[in-house]
Each structure stands twice: as structure tokens, then as C-alpha cells.
N, C-alpha and C positions, 0 to 999 in steps of 0.2 A: 491601414492607419490614414487619417485625414491630414493633408498638408494644405495650408492656406497660402494662396497666391497673393502677394501684397506688394505694393510699390506706390510711387507717387503717380497722380494722374498724368497721362501722356507717355507713360512708360512702355505701354504696349502689353499690359497685363492680360487683357482679355484675348489678345492674339496669342499669346503664350498658353494660355487655358485652353483655347481651341486647338492649338497645334499639338498639345500633349494628350488631350482627351478625345478630340474629334467632335466635341459638343459645341455647337454655335452658340455664342453669347446671346442671352436673352435680355434685351434692354429693360424690361420690366423688373428684372431682378438685380439691376445695377447697385442699388442700395442696400439690398438685403443679402446678397451673396448667391452665387449659383455653383452647384456642385456637378462634377463630372468624373467618371472612372477611367483610369488608364491602366492597361495590362502591362506588366513588366516583362519585357522579352528576356528570355533565359535560354541559351543554346543547350544548357544541361537538361532542361526539361524537354526540350526538342529530342535530344538523343535518347533520353529514357523513354519517351513515348513511342519512338521508332523501335526500341528494343522490346517493349512489353506489348505493343500494339493494343492499347486499352480502348474501351468503349468511349471513354471521355478524358480529355486532357484539360487541366485547369491551372492556368498561371496564377501568380499572386498578382495583387492590384494595389494602386494608390488611389484614394479619393481625393481630388483636388477641389478646393473651395476658392473661387474667384471672389474677390472682395472689393468694395468701393475703394477708388484710388484716394490716396492722402492728398491733402491740399498743402502747397508749398508756402503759401502765403497766409491765409486764413486758417490757422491751426486749431481753433477752438473745437471743431467738430471731429478732429482726428482721433481722439480717444474712443468716440462712438463708433467710428469706422473700424478701428482696430479691435474694438470689442467682440466683433463677429468672429474673430480668430481665436478667442480664449479656449474654446473647446478642440481646437486643432492640435495634433501631435507635434507639428513642426511648421516652419515658415520657408517659403520660396520667395526670395526677395528679388524682384525684377527691377533692374537698373536700365535706365534709358540710354542705349548705346547707338542711337542714330541722329540725335540732334542735341544731346547734352554732353558737353566734353568732360566735365569734372566728374567722373565716376566714382571716385573715392569720396568726394564731398557728398554725393547722393547717398552713399551707404553710411556715412557719418550722420547725416541729417535723418535717415531713416531710424537708425539706432537710437538718436535722440528722441524722436517721436515714441518709440517703444518705452523707453525710460520715463517720458513725460506721462504716457498713458498709465503705466504701471505705478508710478508715484502717486497718481490721483487715487487708485485703488488702496494703496498702502496708507496713504495720508488720511483717507476717510476711516480706515479701521483704527489707526492710531488715536484719532479724535474720540472715537467711541470708547475704546479702552481707557483713555484718560478720564472720560466722564464716568465710566463705571467704577473706576478705582477711587473716585471721590465720594462714592456712596458706601454705606456699609455693606460688607460682602463677608461671606464665609471665609475663613482663613485659607482653606485649600483652594477655593475658586480664586481668591485674591493672589495667591502664589502663581497660579496658572496664567492669569490675566498679566501679571508683572513679567513673567517669562516672555509671553508673547509680545508684550509691548517692547521689551528690550530688544528682542530679535528684529521686529519691524522697524525700530528706530535705527538699528544697524543698517538695515537694508534702505531705509529712506536717506541715510547719511551717504551710502554708496551712490545712489541716484544723484544726489545733490553734488557730488564730487565727479559726476559723468561717468560713473563706472557701473557695470552691471553686477547683480547679486551673485553671479557665477564666480566673480573674483573673490567673494569672501570665504570660500572654503566651507560651505554650509555642511554640518553634519547630517547624517541620514534622518535623525529625529527632527531636525530643524527644517529640512526639506518636506518632511511629512506634515509639519505644523502649518506650512504656508501653501500646501498643494491646493487647497480649495480656492486660492486666489488666482490660480491658473496664469501666473505671471508670464507675460510675452517674452521677457528678457531671459528666461530660463529655458525656453523652448530651443530645440535644434534649429539652426538657421543655415540655409544655402543661398549664396548670392548667385544670381544669374544675369549676365549682360545680354540684353535682347539687341543684337547687332543690327545695324544699318547696312545696306549694300556696300558703302564706301569704307567700311571697316572690316570687311570679311577677312582679310589676310594681314590684319595689324595686330601686333601683340598687345595684351592687356597692360595698362599702366602699372608701373612698378609700385606706385603709391597705393593703388587698389589692392594688389597682390600682398602688400605689407599688411593691410587691414584683414584680408580674407584670402590666404594662399590658395584655397581650392575653389576660387571663383569659376563658374562655368559660363560659356558664352556660345551662342549660336543665333543665326537669322531665322527666327520663328516664322515670320510672315513669308519670307522668301521661300523657305522650304515648303510651306503650304501651297504657294503659287506654283512652284516647280512640280509639286506632286500632281497637280491638276492638268499638267501638259501631257500631250502624247509622248510616248517613251522616246522616240527619236529626237523630238524638240528638247525633251528634258536633258537627255544626255548631252546634247550640243551646248545648252546653257550652263550646264554643270561644268563642262570643260572651259567655257569662255570665262566663267566667273573664278576658275582656279579652285574649285571645291573638289573634294575627293568623294563625296557622297552625302547621303543624309545622315545626320547625327541624333535624331530624335530618341532612337532606342537607347543609345549609349547615354544620352542625358538622363532619360527615365531611370536607368540602372544606377547612375551616380547620385541623382536625388534620393532615391531609395536608400542607398548605402549611407548617405550623408544624414539621414534621419535615424541612424543608429539601428537599422533593421538588418537582419540577415534572412536566409531562405533555408528551409529544410523540405525534404520530399517524402511523399508517400507514393508507393508504386504497386501496380498489380494489374490484372487482366481488366478489371471494372474501371479503374481510373488511375492516372498519374497526375500528381497534383503538387504544386509548389505552395508552401505555407510560410507567412512571414511571422517573425517574432523579434522581440528586443535582442540585440547582441549582448552576450554575456548572461543570459538567463538560462535557467536549468531545463531539464527535460520535462518537468511537470508543467512549467509554463508553456513549453512546446506542445504538450498534450492538450492543454486547455484551449489552444487555438483550433484543434480539431474538434473537440467536444468537452464541455465541463465534466461529464460523467467520466471521461478517460483520466482527467486530472485528479478527480476526487477518488477514483479507485485505482490509481497508478500502482503498478507492481514493478515493471522494469521496461526498458526500451531495447529493442534489437537495433543496432546501429551499424551501418557501413558507410564510409566517406565515399563521396561521388567519385573522386579521382581513383580510389582504390577499386571501386565497383566497375568503372569504365576499363580499368587495366585488366581486371581478372574476368570480366564478362558475365558472371552469374552469382546468385546467391550461394549456390553449392561450391563454386570456386572460391568464393570470399571465405567461406568456412574453412576450406582446405588451406588456404594461404594465410590463415590467421588474422584477417582484416575484419571479420565479422565479430562484433562485441555485444555483450549483454551489459547494459548500464542502469544504474540506479537513479533515484530522485535527484541526487546532487549533481549529476552529470551536466556540464555545460555544453550545450549543443553548439556545434560548429556550422559555419555556412557551408551548404552543400551536403550535410548529413542526410542519408537515406534512413528513415526511422519507421519502425513498426512498434506501436505501443501496445503492451499487454496490461490489462487492468482487470480487476475483480468487479463482479457485478453485485 
């Protein structure tokens, strides 16, 4: 999946992008966006790889998109800057934790910018629908336009009341009707405080946690600098700063999870691989992550949970202990499932 890295100018977005992906920011792409891939560390995949000794081990990944910083004062260009994010599956919101004391205020202002950008999209469509409805239209098309207009007017009213459409309890058919707008306010969001050295061991403000209880925090630039030091010097500085170690891998796993993603595994002598898919999705969706042909011809899935497999030690023992299962199309995949998809050709 693609996650957009976004925040106000000066928040250290590009440093976080480099920290997570290892890709050095390219100034020539500062206004168009720059992408980088981060592999998601998973000790379960490491264990499976050691067990099967495959020719290849492939972790799952996140594609990060570093975007132009939002402007705190001259806001007219912010909808364009945010527009780059519309095809992203989620947002990683970077808060300035080194020279901006009001973290909660930053997050509120960012969310206001999202609503402002989305209101522009919705407002334009409302205007077009109203114009269309003034003209002679087939009865069926008029009914469809009236339903869309009523829905968008509800959403616009929510924005004007400083509320996200997520608070409206939209029905699945309503969500489908507005999917093409790619509203930023409906995308999964993860707040991340980019810490300065002086805030390393300080708790996050209660006001911020009231807005976003699962806010993440780490000193991205400092970790990169420490990582470039010789091992002996690195450990000395880590101890002096009161750090317990690097947190990048944990942050990546938590961002991945906050985007509503889970992992399942395929294993064998050729390859052990981690695959990502939406949480709460069925086995056919899982099969489609591997290949569309597997989803099209899906027959059943052979499934063993990772914890069960680790405990019993082999597929043969999984069958003996009753933890090997055959599941159909409606099976909801669990995080850590080891799956083999059987499909007709």
C-alpha cells in the first residue's frame, strides 16, 4: 500500500521519509512528491525462513510518498499540495516536535486543512449537480443526481461544522458513491511526533493524546545520525541520551497496522513470503494479493496460524494436532495465518 507522509513545512517530513525508506530526499521532487519503499521487519518471517531455508525470503512493504509541506499562513495552495495524496491509502501526519510546542494545535490545524481541501472537491461537485438538475433530465438520472446531491450536502454540512464525514455513519453504498472523490478525511491517519533531542524522554502532551491516543513519537534525524557512527561511539551516545535502542522497525510495524493492514504468509523451499491485505477481508482477497488467477479460480485455502505452527513445528504435526484447516471463500484471514491457496485453472 502507499502511505502519504504529510505535515506543515518545517516539521521534518523529508527526514522521516529518509529515516523510514533509506531514500535521500530529491529537491527536484519537493513539489511533485517522491516515493520510497520500506520493508516491514517481521520476526515471524525470520523464523519461518530459518525453518524452511528457502531460496528467497520476501517481506511485505510500504510505499511512502513524501509530499510538499503545507503552509501555515498562505493556505491557498494547500489543497493542491494535499491533492498529491488522494491516491494514497493512508496518511502519516508528521508533527514538529523540536521547535513547535503546541502539538495538539498542529494536529487540529492539519485536520482543518484536510477538511478545507475536501470541501473544495465536494463543493465543486455540488455546484455541477445543482446546474444539472435545473436542466431537463431523464427521471431515472434525475433521481440518481438528487440522491448524490443530498449525500454531498450532508458531507459539506459536516465539514462546515468542523467534523469529518467519518462521523456521519455512512452506509456501504454511500461510501461507494463517493469513492471516486478519494476524500482525504476518510483515509486512515497516523500521527507521528518528530522529536527533537530535548524531548527524548518527555511524555506526549495529554491534549494531543486526547485527539489521537495512538500517536507515535521518535527522533528520526537523531537515529539516522547515530546509525552512521561507529558501533562503539553509537552505544556510548545511546546510553548518554537515555535511549534503549533504535525504534524505526517498531514504528514501521505500527504504521503498517494503523493503516488497517494485516500479514499472511506463504512458505516453502522456493520462497517464504509475507503478504499484506486489509484487515477483515476474506481468503479470496488474500488470494488476489498473490495473483488474480488464484482469486478467480479459488477453491479453498489450507490454513495454519503462525503461533500454532511454531508450537507444533511442521505441517505434518499441524494436521496431527488439529490446527491445520481447510477454509472456503468466506473465511476471514487472520494476521499471521500461513496459507496455501488451491485454485482451479
